[in-house]
Each structure stands twice: as C-alpha cells, then as structure tokens.
C-alpha positions in Angstrom: 0.0 0.0 0.0 1.3 3.4 -0.9 0.4 6.8 0.4 -1.2 9.7 -1.5 -1.7 13.2 -0.2 -5.3 14.2 0.4 -6.5 10.7 0.0 -9.0 9.1 2.4 -6.1 7.6 4.3 -4.5 11.0 4.7 -7.6 12.4 6.3 -7.7 9.4 8.6 -4.1 10.1 9.5 -4.9 13.7 10.3 -7.9 12.8 12.4 -6.2 9.9 14.3 -4.5 11.9 17.1 -7.6 14.1 17.6 -9.9 11.1 18.0 -7.3 9.3 20.2 -6.9 12.3 22.6 -10.7 12.8 22.8 -11.2 9.1 23.8 -8.4 9.3 26.4 -9.7 12.6 27.8 -13.3 11.6 28.3 -12.3 8.1 29.5 -9.8 9.3 32.1 -10.7 12.9 33.1 -12.6 11.8 36.2 -10.1 9.1 37.2 -7.4 9.4 39.9 -4.2 11.3 39.2 -2.3 8.0 39.6 -4.4 6.3 36.9 -3.9 9.2 34.5 -0.1 9.2 35.3 0.3 5.5 34.6 -1.5 5.8 31.3 0.9 8.8 30.6 3.9 6.6 31.3 2.7 4.0 28.8 2.2 6.8 26.1 5.7 8.2 26.9 7.4 4.8 26.7 5.7 4.0 23.4 6.8 7.4 22.0 10.4 6.7 22.8 10.2 3.1 21.6 9.1 4.3 18.2 12.1 6.5 17.8 14.5 3.8 19.0 12.9 1.2 16.6 13.3 3.7 13.7 16.9 4.4 14.5 17.8 0.7 14.8 16.2 0.1 11.4 18.3 2.9 9.9 21.5 1.7 11.5 21.0 -2.0 10.5 20.3 -1.0 6.9 22.6 2.0 6.3 25.1 2.0 9.2 25.7 5.4 10.6 23.4 8.0 9.1 22.9 11.6 10.3 19.1 10.8 10.4 19.8 8.8 13.6 20.9 12.0 15.5 17.7 13.2 17.1 18.0 16.9 16.2 15.0 17.0 13.9 12.1 18.7 15.7 9.8 15.7 15.7 12.6 13.2 16.5 13.6 14.9 19.8 9.8 15.4 20.2 9.4 11.7 20.9 12.1 12.1 23.6 10.4 15.2 25.1 7.1 13.4 25.3 8.8 10.5 27.1 10.5 12.7 29.6 7.4 14.9 30.1 5.0 12.0 30.9 7.4 9.6 32.7 9.3 12.2 34.8 6.6 14.9 34.9 9.2 17.4 33.7 7.8 20.9 33.2 10.7 21.8 30.9 10.1 18.8 28.6 6.4 19.4 28.7 6.9 23.1 27.7 8.9 21.9 24.6 6.5 19.2 23.7 3.4 21.4 24.1 4.7 24.7 22.7 6.8 23.3 19.8 6.6 19.6 19.1 2.8 19.5 19.2 2.5 22.0 16.3 5.4 20.6 14.3 4.2 17.0 14.6 0.7 17.8 13.6 2.0 19.9 10.7 4.0 16.8 9.6 0.7 14.8 9.5 -1.0 17.5 7.4 2.0 18.0 5.1 2.8 14.3 5.0 4.3 14.2 1.5 7.4 12.5 2.9 5.2 9.4 3.1 4.9 9.4 -0.7 8.6 8.5 -0.9 8.0 5.1 0.6 7.2 2.2 -1.7 5.0 0.7 1.0 3.5 2.0 4.2 4.3 -1.4 5.8 8.0 -0.5 6.1 9.4 0.3 9.6 10.4 3.9 8.7 6.9 4.7 7.2 5.2 3.2 10.3 7.6 5.1 12.5 6.8 8.4 10.7 3.0 7.7 11.1 3.0 6.6 14.8 5.9 8.7 15.9 4.0 11.9 14.9 0.7 10.6 16.3 2.2 9.9 19.7 3.9 13.3 19.8 0.6 15.0 19.3 -1.3 12.7 21.7 1.5 12.8 24.3 1.8 16.6 24.3 -2.0 17.1 24.5 -2.3 14.4 27.1 0.3 15.9 29.4 -1.6 19.2 29.5 -5.3 18.3 29.0 -5.2 15.5 31.6 -3.3 17.8 33.9 -0.3 15.5 34.3 2.0 18.6 34.2 1.2 22.3 34.5 3.8 24.5 32.7 4.8 27.8 34.4 6.6 30.7 32.8 10.0 29.7 34.3 9.6 26.2 32.7 8.7 27.8 29.4 11.9 29.9 29.5 13.9 26.8 30.4 12.4 25.1 27.4 13.5 27.9 25.2 17.0 27.6 26.6 17.1 23.9 25.9 15.9 24.5 22.3 18.7 27.1 21.8 21.2 24.6 23.1 19.9 22.1 20.5 19.6 24.7 17.7 23.2 25.8 17.7 24.7 22.4 17.0 21.8 21.7 14.6 22.8 24.8 12.5 26.5 23.7 12.4 25.7 20.0 11.7 23.3 21.0 8.9 26.0 22.7 7.0 28.7 20.0 7.8 26.5 17.0 6.7 25.1 18.8 3.7 27.9 21.0 2.4 30.9 18.8 3.3 29.6 15.2 3.4 26.9 15.5 0.8 23.9 14.3 2.9 20.4 15.8 2.7 19.8 16.8 6.3 17.5 19.6 7.5 17.6 19.7 11.3 15.0 22.2 12.8 13.9 22.8 9.2 16.5 25.7 9.0 18.9 24.5 6.4 16.5 25.0 3.5 12.7 25.2 2.9 12.4 21.9 1.2 9.5 19.9 2.5 8.3 22.6 4.9 5.7 25.4 4.4 8.3 28.1 4.8 9.5 28.4 1.2 8.3 32.1 1.0 10.8 32.9 3.8 13.8 31.6 1.9 15.1 35.0 0.7 18.6 35.7 -0.5 21.6 33.4 -0.7 23.5 31.3 1.7 26.5 33.1 3.3 29.7 31.1 3.2 32.4 31.0 6.0 34.9 28.4 4.9 33.0 25.1 4.8 30.1 26.5 6.9 27.2 28.1 5.1 23.9 29.6 6.3 21.0 31.6 5.1 20.8 34.2 7.8 17.5 35.7 6.7 15.7 32.4 6.5 17.1 31.1 9.7 16.2 34.2 11.8 12.7 34.4 10.3 11.9 30.8 11.0 13.2 31.0 14.6 11.2 34.2 15.2 8.0 32.8 13.8 8.3 29.7 16.0 9.1 31.8 19.1 5.9 33.8 18.5 3.9 30.6 17.9 5.3 29.0 21.0 4.5 31.9 23.2 0.9 31.8 21.9 0.6 28.1 22.5 2.0 28.5 26.0 -0.7 31.0 26.8 -3.4 28.6 25.6 -2.3 26.2 28.3 -2.7 29.0 30.9 -6.4 29.3 29.9 -7.0 25.7 31.0 -6.2 26.6 34.6 -8.3 29.8 34.9 -10.5 28.0 37.4 -7.7 26.2 39.2 -4.9 28.8 39.4 -3.2 27.2 42.4 -2.9 23.8 40.7 0.7 22.6 40.8 2.6 19.6 39.6 6.2 18.5 40.5 8.7 16.1 38.9 9.0 12.6 40.3 12.1 13.5 42.4 10.5 16.5 44.1 9.5 14.7 47.3 13.0 13.2 47.6 14.7 16.6 47.3 12.2 18.2 49.6 12.8 15.7 52.3 16.6 16.1 52.0 16.1 19.9 52.2 14.0 19.5 55.4 16.6 17.2 57.0 19.4 19.6 56.0 17.5 22.5 57.7 17.3 20.4 60.8 21.0 19.7 60.7 20.4 15.9 60.5 22.6 15.5 57.5 25.8 17.3 56.5 25.8 19.9 53.8 
C-alpha cells in the first residue's frame, strides 16, 4: 500500500490523534491522578520506543546516518514526550506542548514524505506515522489531563534547551550537507524543502569556509516559532483559569524536599 496526499487515508491520519486524545480525555478525566499518570507513562514509553525502533532500522540497513541524530524537531519530540510524561518534567512538557505538538501535527498535514516510501508497511513509514501521532497525543495528554502544568519559568527553560539544540543543529546541517553531501534539515532551518516556509527563503547562503547559512531564512523561522510557542504557552494557561493554584512536580520533588528539610534540621551534612 502506498500513500497519496489528500486521500481518504491521509484524512484518517490527520484525524487519528484528535480522535485518540478525545477518547483518552473523556475516559480518564474523572479518574485518579495515579491512573492518569500510569497511562501517561505508557504513552511516553511507546513514543520513545518508536524513535528507537526507527533508528535501529536505519543503522541496520545503512550503518551510521545523520538521520539517527535526534536533532530534527519531531525526532527529539518523541524524547520530550517520554521525559514529560514519565518524569513529569515541566521543561520537557513546555517543549512538547509549545513546539513539538505544532510541528508534529503539521507533519501529519504536510505528509508528502510518506509518498517516498514504496510501502507503508516499512518500519520507517510506520515510525513516521506513529511517531508523529504519539507526539501530538502525548503533548496534548500531558496538559489536558493535567499531568504537568507549565509555568513561565519552565517555558523559559524550554526555550533555553531549544537554543542549546539549535546551535549544533545549524552547524551540523552545514557540515553534513555541504561537506559530506547528505540531505539533512535539522530544525527545518537548512532549507525550505518539504516545509511550508518556502516564501521565507530570501537571498543566498552566506559562506564561511565550509560553513554556510542563510541568515534571513534562519532568523525568520526562529522568530516565527518563538511567537507561535508563546501563543501556545498562553493557551495552556487558559485551561487553569478556574484552578490557578494547581501545581505539579517532577517525580524527584519529594525526595529533594525531604533532603532539604533534613538539612535544615541539621540531621545531614551539607
């Protein structure tokens, strides 16, 4: 079976994460936090397993390939969903909710990459489909089921983590493409191929030795995503208007709190 854009199966693909999260929401919204958290762990582990399965398949068939490095937005999105739901990380949740959710769903809408596979039964095609579905479902689940509430500090930490990933992505994009001849597009900022930002690709790539970059395109894409991320962060805030004091903590919070209390009582050494 092959894939065709705007076919019946494409619309099923776009609707799949929406239907899945609605089922999960109405089935679990009145259950205990423990139940919702356990289901979240399962979703997070499946999300990570899909990425691992994909990378093993690439390595077995091709050896080392830059595609294995999880610097593409939706590839580290599977990792962020895992960390968010398993460890209740506010920073990982802020990245999954504010960035990966939008990027993953866009990849289901603009899924022309699936047309390159001779069959949807291949591991990589299935990883594309389920990987993006679980990012969307996982990011929505963490927030809608109130597994993790993002605060502004966590949002800023998420931006910092993304900057730390973006810098090596820009360098490796140029190295793998310009020097080694691969076709890599981490963060969608090497070129506009396959992403709906073609109208932003203005001017030529500047060259600094082997390193090249289109400054206009890169800056515009980053700025657009920063604006979108801030808007999506504020959507999350609306969900807690009636419960402004609701707080969540990472799974190590109680441990560190107990150590802090013991330290204050001078029962353990600094």
